[in-house]
C-alpha positions in Angstrom: 1.0 -31.0 -3.0 0.6 -30.1 -6.7 2.8 -32.1 -9.0 6.0 -30.3 -9.8 5.8 -27.6 -7.1 9.1 -28.3 -5.2 10.6 -24.8 -5.1 8.9 -21.5 -4.7 10.3 -18.1 -5.2 9.2 -14.9 -3.4 9.8 -11.2 -4.4 8.6 -7.7 -3.4 7.9 -5.1 -6.0 6.7 -1.6 -6.4 6.6 0.9 -3.5 7.8 -0.7 -0.2 5.3 -1.0 2.7 5.6 -1.9 6.4 4.9 -5.6 6.8 6.7 -6.8 3.6 9.4 -8.4 5.7 6.7 -10.2 7.8 5.3 -11.4 4.4 8.6 -12.7 3.2 9.1 -14.5 6.5 5.7 -16.1 6.3 6.4 -17.4 2.7 9.8 -18.8 3.7 8.6 -20.5 6.9 5.4 -21.9 5.2 7.6 -23.4 2.6 9.8 -24.9 5.3 6.8 -26.3 7.1 5.6 -28.0 3.9 9.1 -29.3 3.0 9.3 -27.1 0.0 12.4 -25.2 -1.0 12.3 -21.4 -1.2 14.4 -18.7 -2.9 14.1 -14.9 -2.6 14.6 -12.7 -5.6 16.1 -9.2 -5.1 14.6 -6.0 -6.6 11.4 -7.6 -7.8 11.0 -8.5 -11.5 14.5 -7.0 -12.2 16.0 -9.6 -9.9 14.2 -12.3 -11.9 15.7 -10.9 -15.1 19.2 -10.7 -13.7 19.0 -14.0 -11.9 19.7 -12.3 -8.6 18.4 -14.6 -5.9 19.3 -16.2 -2.7 18.4 -19.6 -1.2 16.2 -19.0 1.9 15.3 -21.1 4.9 13.6 -20.6 8.3 16.8 -19.1 9.8 17.2 -16.7 6.9 14.3 -14.7 8.1 14.9 -14.6 11.8 14.1 -11.3 13.5 12.8 -9.6 10.5 9.1 -9.6 11.4 9.4 -6.3 13.2 11.4 -4.5 10.5 10.1 -2.0 8.0 11.1 -2.0 4.4 12.0 -5.2 2.6 15.2 -7.3 2.9 14.7 -8.4 -0.7 14.6 -4.8 -1.9 12.1 -3.4 -4.3 12.3 -1.8 -7.8 10.3 -1.1 -10.9 11.6 -2.9 -14.0 11.2 -1.3 -17.4 12.8 -4.3 -19.0 10.1 -6.6 -17.6 7.6 -4.6 -19.6 9.1 -6.1 -22.8 8.6 -9.7 -24.0 12.3 -10.1 -24.2 12.7 -9.1 -20.5 9.9 -11.5 -19.4 11.6 -14.3 -21.5 14.9 -13.7 -19.6 13.0 -13.9 -16.3 11.3 -17.2 -17.3 14.6 -18.7 -18.4 16.3 -17.7 -15.1 13.5 -19.1 -13.0 13.7 -22.4 -14.9 17.5 -22.4 -14.6 17.1 -21.9 -10.8 14.5 -24.7 -10.8 11.8 -22.4 -9.4 8.4 -23.9 -10.1 6.1 -21.0 -8.8 6.2 -17.4 -7.5 4.7 -15.4 -4.6 4.5 -11.8 -5.7 4.2 -9.2 -3.0 3.1 -5.7 -4.2 0.4 -3.7 -5.8 -1.5 -3.6 -9.0 1.6 -3.1 -11.1 3.1 -6.2 -9.6 -0.1 -8.2 -10.2 -0.3 -6.9 -13.8 3.2 -8.2 -14.5 2.5 -11.5 -12.8 -0.7 -12.1 -14.8 1.1 -11.5 -18.1 4.0 -13.6 -17.0 1.7 -16.5 -16.2 -0.1 -16.2 -19.5 3.1 -16.1 -21.5 5.3 -18.6 -19.7 2.9 -20.8 -17.6 4.8 -20.3 -14.3 2.2 -20.3 -11.5 1.9 -17.1 -9.5 0.0 -15.9 -6.5 -0.3 -12.2 -5.7 -0.2 -10.8 -2.1 -1.4 -7.2 -1.7 1.4 -5.1 -0.2 0.8 -1.3 -0.5 0.1 1.5 1.9 -2.6 2.9 -0.4 -5.2 0.1 0.3 -6.4 0.6 -3.3 -6.6 -3.1 -4.3 -9.9 -4.9 -5.0 -10.5 -8.2 -3.2 -9.2 -7.3 0.2 -10.4 -5.0 3.0 -6.8 -4.2 4.0 -3.5 -4.3 2.2 -0.2 -5.0 4.0 1.2 -1.7 5.3 -2.0 0.3 5.3 -2.6 0.1 9.0 0.9 1.1 9.9 0.8 4.1 7.4 -2.4 5.3 9.0 -0.9 5.2 12.4 2.2 7.1 11.2 0.0 9.8 9.6 -2.3 10.2 12.6 0.8 10.5 14.9 2.3 13.2 12.6 -1.0 15.2 12.4 -1.4 15.1 16.2 2.0 16.8 16.5 1.2 19.3 13.7 -2.0 20.2 15.5 0.0 21.2 18.6 1.8 23.8 16.5 -1.3 24.9 14.7 -3.1 25.5 18.0 -0.1 27.4 19.4 0.1 29.8 16.5 -3.6 30.0 15.3 -2.6 28.5 12.0 -4.2 26.5 9.2 -2.2 23.5 8.2 -2.6 21.6 4.9 -1.1 18.1 5.4 -0.5 16.2 2.2 -0.6 12.4 2.5 0.1 9.7 0.0 -2.7 8.5 -2.3 -2.3 9.5 -5.9 -5.4 7.6 -7.1 -7.2 6.8 -3.9 -8.0 8.7 -0.7 -8.2 5.9 1.8 -5.2 7.2 3.8 -6.5 10.8 3.8 -10.0 9.9 4.7 -9.3 7.5 7.6 -6.4 9.4 9.0 -8.3 12.7 8.7 -11.2 11.3 10.8 -8.8 9.7 13.2 -6.9 12.9 13.7 -9.9 15.2 13.8 -9.2 17.1 10.7 -11.6 20.0 9.8 -11.6 19.1 6.1 -10.4 16.1 4.0 -9.6 16.4 0.3 -9.5 13.2 -1.7 -9.6 12.2 -5.4 -12.9 10.4 -5.1 -14.8 13.5 -4.0 -14.3 17.0 -5.6 -15.1 19.3 -2.7 -14.4 22.4 -4.9 -12.6 25.6 -3.9 -15.8 27.5 -3.0 -17.0 24.9 -0.6 -13.5 24.6 1.0 -13.5 28.4 1.7 -17.0 28.2 3.0 -16.1 25.4 5.3 -13.0 27.2 6.7 -15.0 30.3 7.2 -17.7 28.3 9.1 -14.9 26.9 11.3 -13.6 30.4 12.0 -17.1 31.6 12.9 -17.7 28.7 15.3 -14.7 29.9 17.3 -11.9 27.7 15.9 -8.6 29.5 15.8 -6.7 26.7 14.0 -7.6 24.1 11.5 -6.1 21.0 9.9 -6.9 20.1 6.3 -5.7 16.6 5.1 -5.0 16.5 1.4 -4.5 13.3 -0.6 -1.8 13.9 -3.2 -4.2 12.9 -5.9 -6.8 15.5 -5.0 -8.0 17.5 -8.0 -9.0 20.8 -6.4 -5.7 22.5 -6.9 -2.6 21.9 -9.1 -0.8 21.0 -5.9 -1.1 21.5 -2.2 1.1 24.6 -2.2 -1.1 26.4 -4.7 -4.1 25.4 -2.7 -2.7 26.9 0.5 -1.8 30.1 -1.4 -5.3 30.3 -2.8 -6.8 30.0 0.7 -4.4 32.6 2.1 -5.2 35.1 -0.6 -9.0 34.7 -0.1 -9.2 34.3 3.7 -7.1 36.9 5.3 -7.8 35.6 8.8 -5.8 32.4 8.1 -2.0 31.9 8.2 -1.8 28.8 6.1 1.2 26.4 6.1 1.9 23.2 4.3 3.4 19.9 5.5 4.1 17.1 3.0 4.5 13.8 4.9 6.0 12.0 1.9 7.9 8.8 2.4 7.9 8.7 6.2 4.5 7.1 5.6 6.2 4.0 4.1 8.7 3.5 6.9 8.7 2.3 10.4 8.1 -0.9 12.2 4.9 -2.6 11.1 1.9 -2.6 13.4 0.7 -5.9 15.0 -2.2 -5.9 12.6 0.1 -5.7 9.5 2.3 -8.4 10.9 -0.6 -10.8 11.4 -2.2 -9.8 8.1 1.1 -10.5 6.2 1.5 -13.8 7.9 -2.0 -15.0 7.2 -2.0 -13.9 3.5 1.4 -15.4 2.7 0.8 -18.8 4.4 -2.3 -19.1 2.3 -0.4 -18.0 -0.9 2.0 -20.9 -0.4 -0.8 -23.3 0.3 -2.6 -22.2 -2.9 0.4 -22.8 -5.0 1.0 -26.3 -3.4 -2.7 -27.0 -4.2 -2.0 -26.4 -7.9 -3.7 -23.0 -8.1 -2.4 -20.0 -9.9 -3.1 -16.4 -11.2 -4.9 -15.6 -7.9 -4.6 -12.8 -5.3 -5.1 -13.6 -1.7 -7.1 -11.0 0.4 -8.6 -10.3 3.8 -12.4 -10.1 3.5 -14.7 -9.9 6.5 -12.0 -11.4 8.8 -11.4 -14.3 6.5 -8.6 -15.1 4.0 -10.2 -15.3 0.5 -8.9 -15.3 -3.0 -9.9 -13.9 -6.4 -8.4 -14.0 -9.8 -5.7 -11.5 -10.6 -7.8 -10.4 -13.5 -10.7 -9.5 -11.3 -8.4 -7.7 -8.8 -7.0 -5.6 -11.6 -10.3 -4.8 -13.4 -12.3 -3.9 -10.3 -12.0 -1.1 -7.9 -12.3 -1.4 -4.1 -15.4 0.0 -2.5 -15.1 3.5 -1.2 -17.0 4.2 2.0 -18.8 7.5 1.4 -20.4 7.3 4.7 -17.1 8.2 6.2 -17.3 11.6 4.4 -20.6 12.2 6.0 -19.2 11.3 9.4 -16.2 13.6 8.8 -18.6 16.5 8.0 -20.6 15.9 11.2 -17.5 15.7 13.4 -15.8 18.8 12.0 -18.7 21.0 13.2 
């Protein structure tokens, strides 16, 4: 055990994702296994600033592995963006005798943790918890698998209606800056087109593709749209444009929104959260800091928070090719 690491804090920050409770549970129980005290901070960095925390032990996290959301709550803290806010957080951690932190969240969480370590020297390890899967250094983030299953199930139900009424449905999914959810759920649900920020399909090609689908005998179609897609100002204007230019189509819009964040985590997300967070605790006890743990080629690896923030995850363009082939 690293000298001075006797008490570890854990928090969840940013958008919630299924599997965060499994992650909290793994941190708490790993600490118990290694005879290390653990405290949970509520509402992310804001809880650190307010000194809002709770002593946690193995019994504190019983029966939460299957629950969606996060028992520690989550929030974005404007105050933590200021040096004064971070100083309050550091003072409260020292007052609570917390020697190190496990930060569960996305790039905003990691950015805050990196600055916090640099300014105040409190060791931190980041654990990627976001449904967007847009973090470098891991093949999968906690919550992504569950969100994909939620989206595919919803699209399957929408297709029943689309087929019954010969309609075109635009289904908007989360992904402001990355199209991982849209691309993989679109293929999984058999969508005719997938619109993502990484690939500008263009309005003309979209119309051409839908016309081709109609000529091939398709009487209904599903187009999955990532919320960050740049073709139209928004999915509603995009649907209106298609309706105005393709009279054969009766276009409707479904925005899945926050249902993608909720629900019981899949087995994959529960296991992923458990593996990542046990390793996070072990890294802190080994004296390491300013790292992010990730799942790479079925192994738990780590990289610096700096690298995780500066690099972008690989985007599998071959999936676009597969989507084009299968939508014929």
